[in-house]
Every structure is written in C-alpha cells, then in structure tokens.
N, C-alpha and C positions, 0 to 999 in steps of 0.2 A: 504494500500500500504506500502511496506517495502523498506528500503534503500538497496543498494547492499550488504553492510556489514551484515545487519540483515538477508537478504535472504540466504547468505552463512551460517550464524549461524543456522537459522531455518532448512535448508536442511540437514546440517551435524549432528545436534542434532537428527533429525528424523531418519537418517540412523543409528546412534549409538544406540539409544534406541530400535530400531527394532531388533537389533542383540544381545544386551548385555544380559547376564544371571546374572548380578550383581544386577539388580533391575527390577521391572516392574511397569507399571502404571495401576491402576484399573479404566478403563474408565467408568464403571457403576457408581462408587462412584463419579467420576469426573463430570458426567452428573447431578447427584443429587445435587452436590455442586453448579454447574453453575446455576441450577434452583433457588436455594436459593439466590445466588448472584443477579440474575436478579430481584428477588422480592425486595431485599434491594435497588437496584439501582432505580427501578421504584417508590418505595414508600419513597425513601429518608430517610430510617430509620437508615442509616449508613453514616451521612454527613461527608464530609472532609473539612478541613479548606483550601479553595482555594484562599486565599488572595494573591495578587501579592506582592512579596518581595520589600522592599525599597532599596535605594542605599547602605546603610550599610550592609543590609542582603545579598545583591548580592555578595559583596566582601567576606563576611563570608562564603557563600555557596561554593565558589571556594576554599578558603584557607582551610576550614575544610575538603573538599573532598580529599585534599592531605594527610590527616592523619586519615581518617575515615575507619579503618579496624582493624580486629583481636582484639577483646576486651575480649575474653574468657580467663579464667585463673583458677588455682586451687581454688583460692578465688576471688570472684567478685571484679573487679577494680572499684573504685569510686572516685569522686572528691567532696570535702566538700566546700560548699559555704553558708555563713551566717548560719552556724550551721546545714545545711541539707546535706544529702548524695545524690549525683546524679551519677548513675552508667553508665558504658559503653559509648556509643556514646553521650548520653545526657550530661554526665559529662564532656567529652572532649570538646564538643561544647561549653559548658558553660565556661570552662577554657579559651578557645581561645577567645571567645567573651568578657570575662571579661578583658583579657589582651589587646585586641585591643581597648577597650573603655577607657583605662588608659591614652590615649593621643589623641589630635586632629590630629596627623600626619596620613598620609595615611597608611592603614593597612600593605601593602607590605613593605613600608620603615620602619615602626615600627618593623616589624618582623626581619629585618636585624640587629636590635640592641639587640635582644634576645640572651642571652648566653646559651650554651648547659647545663652548670652546673645548672643554674637556672631552665631551662626547665625540666631537669631530676629530680631535687629536688622537684619541684612542682608536677610533675606527679607521682612520686614514694613515696610521703609523706605517703599515707595510705596503698596501696598495689602496688607491682611492676606491671608495664604495659609492655606488650611485645612490642618489636621493638621501644623503645624510641629513640635510636640513629637514626634509619631510619626515624621516623616521623619528627625529627628535620631537617634532611637532606632534606626531601621532602618539608617541609615548606619553607626552604631556596630556593630550586630549583623553587618552585612555585612563590615565591616572586621575585626572579631574573628574571624569565620569564616575569612577568608583568612589572617590572622596565625597563628591557632592550628593550622591544618591545612595551609597551602600557602605558608608563608614570605611571606605578605602579597601573593601574586600570583594573579590570576585566570587568567593563562596557565598557571600550574602546575596549577591545578584542571582546566583544559581538557585538559592533557596527561594528567592522572591518569585522566580519563574518556574518553580517546582521541578527544576532539572529537566524540563521538557524541551526537546530538540527544536520543535517548531517555534516556540516562544523565544528561545535563545536566538535563533536565526532572524526572526522578524524584529525583535526588539533591538538587537545590536546593529542590524543593517539600517535601521531608521535613526538611531541615536548617534552613530559614529560614521561619518561620510566615507572613511577609508575602508569600511566593510561593505559599502553599498556597491557591490560588484555586479551591476546590471548594465548590459549593453543592448543597443537597439539597431536593427537594420531592416529595411523593407517593411517597416511598421510592425515588426515582430520584436518582442522583448525577451531578453535572455538573462534571467537572474542566476548567474553562475555561483556567486557568493563563495568563491573558492576558499578564502582564508577562514571563514566561519565554519565551513565543512571540515576543515582540518582541525579546528578547535573541538568540534563534536567528536571527531575520530579520536583525538588524543585524550579526551576526557573518559572515553571508554565506557565501562559499566556504570559509571556515575549517572549517565544520561539515560532518560527514558526515551528510547528510540522506537516508537511504534511505527514510524515511517522507515522506508528502506533507504532513503537518501539517493544521491547520485555520486559519480566520481567527481573529484576536484580537478577542474580543468586548468592545467598550468603549462609549463614548458616541457617537463620531463616525460609525462605520459604520451603526448603526441610523438615525441622522439622515439620512445620505446615501441609504440605501435607501428611506426614506420620501420624501425629496425626489424620487427617481426614479420613485416610484409602485410600487415593488416591495413595500414593507412598508406595510400598511394597519392602523391601530389602531382599536379599538372607540371609540365616542364618548366613553365614560368615560375611557379611557386618553389619548385625544387631548386631551381637555379638561385633564387633569392635567398633561400635558407642555406644552401650549401656554400654560397658566397658570403654568408654571414652579414648580409645587408639587413637593415632595419625593416621591420614590418610595422606600419603605422598602427597605433592604438585605435580601436574601433573601426578598422578597415574591414572590408569584406573578407580578406584573407585571414586576418587574426580571428575574427568571429567564427569563420568556417573551421579553422583548426581547433578551436576550443569546443565548438559544437560537435565535432566528430568524436571527441572524447566521451561526451555524454551518450551519444548514440551507440558507440562501441560498448560502453559500460552497461547500458540497458540490455543489449543483445547478449553479452556475456552472462548477465544475471538471469536472463530468460533461459538460456541453455543450461546453466547450473541448476536452476530450479527444477528442470525436468529430470535431473539426476539426484534430486533430493539433497543437494548441497546447501545446508541451511546457514548461509552467511548473508549479511546485508552489504550494501554498497560501500559503507564506511570501512568494513573489514576488507572487502575486495580492493579498495583504494590502497590500503596499507600493504596488502600482498603485492599489488602491481608496482607500487612505488619502491618497495624494498627490492623487488626483482630487478627493476630498472636501475637502481643504484648499484647493483652488483654486476650489471651487464656492461661489457666494453662495447660501446656503440661507435660506429665509424662516422655516421652522418651527424652533424650538429643539430641542436634544437633551434627553434625559431627565436628571433630576437625582437622583442617588443618592449619599449620603455613604459612601464606601468607600475602603479603602486598596489595593484590588486593580485598579483602573483609573481 
C-alpha cells in the first residue's frame, strides 16, 4: 500500500517513462536482477545491519539529513579523522558526529554556536565541498526548527507525529524548504522527497511504516542500474554523462533519470512480491545502495548541482 504522495509519484513517473525517448528500461534484465535479489533475500547472503538507532543516533540522523547531498567534485571530497580519509557522505557524517560529541549540550543548541568560518575551514581543509554556505544555513534552519517547536529534540518531533512515516514526510517537507524535493515537468508533479526517505530508512523499526515507500532517487542508483544493463540512455544523454558534463537541475533529462529509479523500484517490488519476499521499498533501497557501493562501476553517475540529493 502506498501513501497518497507516493501514489502520485508512482503514477507520474510511469507516465513519463512510457513516453520519454531520453532513456528506456530493459525489463528483461530487470527481471533477471529481481530473481537474483530474491535469492539473496531468501538465503540471507546479503545481510543488512538493522539495529535500531539510539537516542544520539536519532538526533544525528535528522541533522545530517539537512546537509546530506551533492558530494561529487572534480577531486573527491574527504574528511580526515585520526589520520584516515573518509570521503563523501561518510566523511561529512563523521565530521558532524565528531562535532556534536564535543559537548554534553543538546545537538541542536550546540549547532547554534557553530560559526560559519569554522565550519567552512573544517570542510574545505582538504578539498572544496560544494554548497558549504547552504549546508551551514540548512543546519541552522534544522536546529531552529527543533529548538522553537520541540525543545531542541528530534525525538520529541517523532513523538508528536506518533512515529508515522506519512506524517514525518508531509510535515518536514512543508516546514523545511531543503526537504521539499518536488519537481514538475509537463504539468506533472514528482514528489521524490529523497532525503526524507533516507531518514525513514535509517530510523528503521522506530517508524510505523504501513506504507511500502519508494526508492530514493539520487545519483548512485541510476548509475548502478545502468551498470547492470537495466537502464539504457539515449546516445545524447550517455555522451553527456560519460563526458561528465552538467545536467541542469529540473531539466527533462534529470527528471527522467530520477523517474526511472522509481519505476524500476516498483517493478522490482512487484516481482519480489510474487515470490513472497516480504520487504518494503525502504529495505530494498538499503540493499541496492549497499550493493552499488560495493560495485566497481566503469561509467560515471550523472552530475546535477542540487541540494536535494
């Protein structure tokens, strides 16, 4: 069962993908991949760490989601901690976690003491990171939201919305603009809400997920599906991506790439349900993302400058 927002997304992505000439989905390859996934799920040869986050981790999940986007660069961005390099989202998560552990003060209140110049210096120490100013602003907005409404605690927010998935998505996407990941083309709306779906996924068993969700449409999953032969690009789009040229935010190409992820995810879920594989799309997203992370892919991901993924 899907929420009203996800039904809109699923219906509109299906319409778009059925008409577009920008890309196509190879459903034969998709079927083969779904069969292999079903085998992994049934035999538990690809286990996921499904531990329930503790109180500190819950606060970090929310605050990190405010700044968890757009890590690609000409040279890979990384954060150095205890002599080791940690790149992309792992590096930024480690930076934020390290800062929040520097005091016993509530994370949201502590973040209000963080100065932009210090934040910028820390993040740009090794390689420049895109959207540093925006990330700082979003962290402050997220902290302000919790302080003004929930005594500085994301757990208080979750209790207020009764840990319900649909209320979390609807409330945060309306209250904080950097979560309002909705795109429009040809009079069709696409509420991808990628960062919030990752929040739901990471909160795990804490959340009442009566809905099955959708995949989180980002950079990595389209790259992975292309690697698997499931997603096939037009020559023009393939040349743009392989040449690592920018794809404009809200362009037909960007929206089609993200829409394909939703359509592929729904088809995989349909095929898995026929085999009685009882997982929802949030768990599927984790499985796919972890598999993609471990896969050496030849072709690059698409490049779009955006604060939504």
